[in-house]
C-alpha positions as CSV (number, residue, x, y, z in Angstrom):
1,M,9.9,4.9,2.6
2,K,10.7,8.7,2.7
3,K,12.6,9.8,-0.3
4,T,12.5,13.0,-2.2
5,L,11.5,16.0,-0.4
6,A,10.8,19.7,-2.1
7,I,10.8,22.4,0.3
8,L,9.1,25.9,-0.5
9,G,11.3,28.7,0.8
10,N,15.1,28.5,1.4
11,G,15.5,31.0,4.7
12,G,16.6,30.2,8.0
13,H,13.4,28.3,8.3
14,A,13.6,26.4,5.6
15,R,16.7,25.1,6.9
16,E,15.4,24.0,10.1
17,V,12.7,22.3,8.5
18,A,15.2,20.7,6.3
19,D,17.4,19.5,9.5
20,A,14.2,18.2,10.8
21,A,13.5,16.0,7.8
22,T,17.2,14.6,7.4
23,L,16.8,13.4,11.2
24,S,13.2,12.0,10.6
25,G,14.4,9.7,7.4
26,W,13.9,11.9,4.4
27,K,16.7,11.1,2.0
28,D,16.8,13.8,-0.9
29,I,15.9,17.5,-0.4
30,K,15.5,20.2,-3.0
31,F,14.8,23.8,-2.2
32,F,12.4,26.2,-4.2
33,D,12.1,29.8,-3.8
34,D,10.8,33.0,-5.5
35,L,13.9,35.2,-4.2
36,E,16.9,34.2,-6.1
37,S,19.1,36.0,-3.3
38,L,18.0,33.4,-1.1
39,G,20.7,30.7,-2.3
40,K,21.2,28.0,-4.5
41,V,17.6,26.5,-5.3
42,E,15.9,24.1,-8.1
43,G,13.9,27.2,-9.0
44,D,10.7,29.3,-7.8
45,T,7.0,28.2,-7.2
46,N,6.3,27.5,-11.1
47,V,9.2,25.3,-11.3
48,L,8.0,23.5,-8.4
49,L,4.6,23.2,-9.5
50,K,5.7,21.6,-13.1
51,N,8.0,19.1,-11.2
52,L,5.7,18.0,-8.6
53,S,5.7,14.6,-9.7
54,K,9.6,13.9,-8.9
55,F,9.0,14.7,-5.3
56,D,7.4,12.0,-2.6
57,G,6.4,15.1,-0.4
58,V,6.4,19.1,-0.7
59,I,6.1,21.1,2.3
60,V,6.0,25.4,2.5
61,A,8.8,26.5,4.6
62,I,8.3,30.2,5.0
63,G,7.5,32.1,8.2
64,D,4.7,34.7,7.4
65,N,1.8,32.9,8.0
66,L,-0.5,34.4,5.3
67,I,2.3,34.1,2.6
68,R,2.7,30.2,3.6
69,W,-1.0,29.5,3.4
70,R,-1.2,31.4,0.0
71,K,1.5,28.9,-0.9
72,I,-0.1,25.5,0.8
73,K,-3.4,26.7,-1.2
74,L,-1.8,26.6,-4.6
75,L,0.0,23.4,-3.9
76,K,-3.2,22.0,-2.7
77,E,-5.0,23.0,-5.9
78,N,-1.9,21.6,-8.1
79,S,-2.6,17.9,-6.0
80,A,0.6,17.9,-4.5
81,N,1.4,15.4,-1.7
82,L,1.9,17.8,1.1
83,V,3.2,16.5,4.2
84,S,4.1,17.1,7.9
85,I,7.7,17.4,9.4
86,I,7.9,16.4,12.7
87,H,11.6,16.2,14.6
88,P,12.4,13.0,16.1
89,S,13.1,14.9,19.6
90,A,9.5,16.1,19.6
91,T,7.1,14.6,22.3
92,I,3.8,14.1,21.2
93,S,0.6,12.1,22.7
94,E,-1.0,9.4,21.1
95,D,-4.5,11.0,20.6
96,V,-2.8,14.5,19.0
97,T,-3.9,15.5,15.4
98,I,-1.5,17.5,13.4
99,G,-2.9,18.9,9.8
100,T,-1.2,18.5,6.8
101,G,2.0,20.8,5.9
102,S,2.9,21.7,9.5
103,A,6.5,21.8,10.9
104,V,7.5,20.3,14.3
105,F,10.7,21.3,15.6
106,A,12.9,20.0,18.3
107,G,11.9,19.8,21.8
108,V,8.1,20.6,21.4
109,V,5.8,18.7,23.6
110,I,2.3,18.3,22.8
111,N,0.0,16.8,25.4
112,P,-3.1,14.9,25.2
113,G,-6.6,15.9,23.5
114,C,-4.6,18.7,21.0
115,S,-5.5,19.5,17.9
116,I,-3.2,21.8,15.3
117,G,-4.4,23.0,12.0
118,D,-2.8,22.7,8.6
119,G,0.5,24.6,7.6
120,A,1.2,25.3,11.5
121,I,4.8,26.0,12.6
122,L,5.7,24.8,16.1
123,N,9.0,26.1,17.0
124,T,11.7,24.6,19.1
125,S,11.1,24.0,22.7
126,A,7.0,24.9,22.3
127,V,4.9,23.8,24.9
128,I,1.5,22.9,24.0
129,T,-0.6,21.3,27.1
130,H,-3.7,19.6,27.2
131,D,-6.6,20.1,25.1
132,C,-5.2,23.0,23.4
133,K,-7.3,23.9,19.6
134,L,-4.6,25.6,17.3
135,G,-6.2,27.0,14.1
136,T,-4.7,27.4,10.2
137,A,-1.5,28.5,9.7
138,I,-0.4,29.5,13.0
139,H,2.9,30.0,14.1
140,I,4.1,29.0,18.0
141,S,7.2,30.6,18.5
142,P,10.4,29.1,20.3
143,G,9.9,28.4,24.0
144,A,6.3,29.7,24.1
145,V,4.1,28.1,26.7
146,L,0.1,27.3,25.7
147,C,-1.4,25.9,29.1
148,G,-4.6,24.1,29.2
149,N,-7.7,24.6,26.9
150,V,-6.0,27.5,25.2
151,N,-7.8,28.0,21.6
152,V,-5.6,30.2,18.8
153,S,-7.4,31.2,16.0
154,D,-6.0,31.3,12.1
155,F,-3.2,33.1,11.1
156,S,-1.9,34.2,14.7
157,W,1.5,34.2,16.2
158,I,2.8,33.3,19.7
159,G,6.2,35.1,20.3
160,A,8.8,33.5,22.2
161,N,8.6,32.6,25.4
162,A,5.1,34.2,25.8
163,V,2.7,32.5,28.3
164,V,-0.9,32.0,27.4
165,I,-2.8,31.1,30.7
166,E,-5.1,28.3,31.0
167,G,-8.7,28.5,29.2
168,I,-7.5,31.6,26.8
169,K,-8.9,31.9,23.5
170,I,-7.3,34.3,20.7
171,T,-9.0,35.4,17.8
172,N,-7.3,35.2,14.3
173,K,-4.5,37.5,12.9
174,V,-3.2,38.3,16.3
175,N,0.5,38.5,17.4
176,V,1.8,38.1,20.8
177,G,5.0,39.5,21.8
178,S,8.1,38.1,22.7
179,G,7.7,37.5,26.4
180,A,4.2,38.3,26.7
181,V,1.8,36.9,29.6
182,V,-1.8,36.5,28.1
183,I,-4.1,36.4,31.2
184,R,-7.2,37.4,29.3
185,D,-9.4,36.5,26.0
186,I,-8.0,38.2,23.0
187,K,-11.2,39.1,20.5
188,N,-9.6,41.7,18.3
189,K,-6.9,41.1,15.8
190,G,-3.7,43.2,16.5
191,T,-0.4,42.9,18.4
192,Y,-0.1,42.5,22.1
193,V,2.9,42.5,24.2
194,G,3.5,42.9,27.9
195,N,2.5,41.3,31.3
196,P,-0.2,41.3,31.4
197,A,-0.3,41.2,27.7
198,K,-2.2,44.9,26.2
199,K,-3.2,45.9,22.8
200,L,-0.3,47.8,21.3
201,T,-1.7,51.0,20.0
202,K,-0.3,53.4,17.8
203,K,0.6,57.0,18.6
């Protein structure tokens, strides 16, 4: 039975995670955060680490991919029971694998043959079509579409309503801007915007 859940993070993303958790059966949810300015919390990361035994599950709800992953690794090192939260309205094929500590929000579609790494965020109404491979601590933003056989490597971020065409490979630590259309492999980390997506360079 799903009972007590600890959420590390207390911003807008954390509230979305809590909403999905409540709708999927978690009964008692407590928030922890290192920033007191984000509202009422039970304590910071250190307080959570001292109280892990009180919770049936723990998830990190921090939008920044690298920070989220650092917190996940710390919790793993302390034997936390990391869980994934999946909104009940998400449509996920039976053979899909989703890594530990991931969040899948309302309206997400994940089609057959896909694998999702640990600590992923699949945001509202994102579409992951067949045979996509997503790495560690990635973020697929609301309304983004990954066509078939797309590979997105660790710590990359696909912006809202972006489209990645079939067969594309995206290396690690890439940010794809909102509304961008990726039609070629991205082999170098950085920020890519536009249609077709091109690397944003400093002037």
